[in-house]
C-alpha positions, -999 to 999 in steps of 0.1 A, spaced: 323 18 -69 292 -4 -66 261 7 -47 254 -6 -12 217 -16 -13 197 -5 17 165 -23 28 145 -4 54 120 -23 75 94 -8 99 62 -19 117 50 -24 152 68 -46 177 64 -83 171 49 -77 136 75 -101 122 102 -77 110 131 -98 123 118 -130 109 114 -115 74 148 -99 75 164 -132 86 146 -151 58 159 -126 33 195 -127 47 194 -165 44 180 -165 8 198 -169 -24 198 -132 -33 222 -123 -5 245 -153 -3 282 -145 -3 275 -108 2 288 -86 30 256 -78 50 252 -54 79 220 -53 100 212 -21 120 187 -32 146 169 -6 166 143 -28 183 144 -58 205 116 -83 200 110 -120 205 130 -131 175 168 -127 175 195 -123 150 212 -157 156 229 -180 130 202 -207 130 177 -181 117 198 -174 86 217 -205 78 248 -200 56 251 -163 62 273 -143 84 259 -107 88 273 -81 111 247 -71 137 247 -37 151 222 -31 180 214 5 189 186 29 196 169 49 168 184 82 180 219 66 177 214 61 140 231 92 126 258 103 102 286 92 125 272 56 127 264 52 90 299 65 79 316 44 106 298 13 92 309 22 57 345 27 68 348 -5 89 328 -30 69 324 -17 33 290 -35 31 272 -45 -1 238 -48 17 223 -30 47 192 -41 65 177 -16 89 151 -28 114 135 5 125 117 8 158 80 9 149 72 35 176 95 60 159 84 77 126 104 66 95 108 104 89 134 104 117 156 83 94 146 94 59 145 131 67 173 135 92 200 108 88 229 114 64 243 83 48 273 76 25 268 85 -11 269 49 -24 241 38 -1 211 34 -23 176 26 -10 164 -7 -26 131 -10 -7 112 5 23 91 -23 37 63 -22 62 57 -55 80 22 -59 95 8 -87 117 -27 -91 101 -40 -107 133 -36 -74 153 -39 -50 124 -76 -41 129 -71 -30 165 -39 -12 159 -52 6 128 -83 17 146 -63 32 174 -30 42 158 -39 53 123 -14 82 122 14 56 128 3 36 98 -2 67 76 35 75 83 46 39 76 27 39 43 38 73 31 75 64 36 72 29 23 70 12 -11 62 -23 0 38 -38 26 40 -74 39 9 -86 57 19 -118 75 0 -143 97 -31 -137 74 -61 -159 81 -77 -165 47 -110 -175 64 -114 -146 88 -93 -117 75 -108 -94 48 -79 -94 25 -95 -68 1 -100 -44 30 -65 -49 43 -53 -40 8 -76 -10 4 -66 5 37 -30 8 24 -39 19 -11 -61 47 2 -30 63 17 -3 53 -9 -17 40 -41 18 31 -53 24 5 -26 32 -31 -35 13 -54 -11 20 -90 -3 0 -114 19 14 -143 37 -5 -170 55 5 -187 88 27 -210 68 43 -181 49 24 -192 18 17 -163 -6 -20 -154 -8 -33 -139 -41 -56 -109 -38 -76 -120 -69 -88 -150 -50 -105 -128 -24 -123 -100 -43 -158 -94 -29 -173 -91 -64 -174 -114 -94 -157 -100 -125 -172 -129 -145 -206 -113 -141 -218 -91 -170 -221 -65 -157 -201 -70 -125 -221 -53 -97 -198 -34 -73 -215 -29 -39 -215 7 -26 -191 -2 2 -166 -18 -23 -162 13 -44 -128 20 -29 -115 -15 -33 -127 -16 -70 -109 17 -77 -76 9 -59 -75 -26 -74 -83 -13 -109 -55 12 -106 -30 -17 -102 -46 -43 -125 -54 -28 -159 -54 -62 -176 -80 -75 -151 -105 -47 -156 -99 -31 -191 -131 -38 -211 -151 -52 -182 -187 -40 -178 -194 -29 -142 -219 -10 -122 -209 15 -95 -226 37 -70 -215 72 -62 -224 109 -62 -223 125 -96 -203 158 -100 -199 177 -132 -165 189 -144 -167 221 -164 -136 214 -183 -152 184 -201 -179 207 -216 -208 183 -210 -191 152 -221 -183 137 -187 -189 136 -150 -172 122 -120 -188 95 -98 -172 101 -65 -170 90 -29 -154 103 3 -127 81 16 -114 80 52 -78 73 47 -61 76 81 -78 101 104 -108 124 107 -88 153 92 -77 132 62 -110 125 44 -103 127 6 -124 124 -25 -121 93 -46 -137 95 -80 -141 77 -113 -143 98 -145 -174 88 -165 -177 97 -201 -213 105 -211 -230 132 -232 -249 152 -206 -283 166 -212 -299 196 -195 -318 174 -170 -287 155 -158 -290 149 -120 -258 166 -109 -251 162 -72 -274 131 -70 -265 95 -60 -264 73 -91 -259 37 -100 -239 38 -132 -233 10 -156 -205 11 -182 -173 -3 -196 -140 2 -179 -114 19 -200 -81 36 -191 -64 69 -198 -28 79 -191 -22 105 -164 6 119 -142 9 108 -106 22 142 -95 57 130 -92 64 129 -130 54 92 -134 29 81 -160 1 60 -146 -30 43 -161 -62 55 -145 -95 37 -148 -126 55 -162 -161 44 -174 -177 47 -208 -213 50 -195 -241 30 -210 -269 38 -185 -275 54 -151 -303 55 -126 -310 75 -94 -304 55 -62 -304 61 -25 -275 75 -6 -255 46 10 -259 40 47 -223 49 51 -215 76 25 -178 77 36 -156 48 27 -137 32 55 -108 8 50 -107 -10 84 
């Protein structure tokens, strides 16, 4: 029996979840398929035929606590769907679905999508960071919509997500739903040789380099961070690191770039350095058994520098 593909959507009220789901339902990928929408939130947009021309989905309106084994198996029995869209109430943790709700065996998660209104994100993220941390940890895709290319810092929007879940796929849509490319909005110029990464852009460089090996491999860059020695490298490398504020005061983590360099006895371990070198990659494990390419530096030179005004990286 074929899988039933499940697309899970979450995000704050009026972030645009319903509009995105309707656009997907009306798209070519889901034409002539039996679609069921489980809607647990009532916003301004509605599930009405003019919002998904040519499609005829079954709409089930309910509360999040009504989404349980009885409901999912009843949907399976009555409709035998090929696609499920779940619009999850943004005020309820996705864990309430992923950790607690039993679904039919053939239901397969195709994507877990977080929809964010970029025009309100700064305020919401500042005051409700634990909500976003939950969204990002249970998601695999983020859609920032209503992005203002002139006023929104697209690199910082991206970095705030990557700091919590580096594996997230991130898409940016303008007011007209036009796709916006992150490479058009980097705060540093990779055509420079070397490319100087400002102290406050360390996190953006690292998260973007993790995703874009072709963009950075072989590039000469300069980075600012605190030098820490790793004993296991026997004097052949150090880590240039920064503290990163990912979602809350209790969740400050270290973010570091491995720097290959033959250390001498007078190496200034623990000091703040400006390091220049060539970006290379090594293969590592992400902790879940997946192989990932991790950026590192082959160091040419380094120099002592002052501690940045903000020694902790913030992504908002």
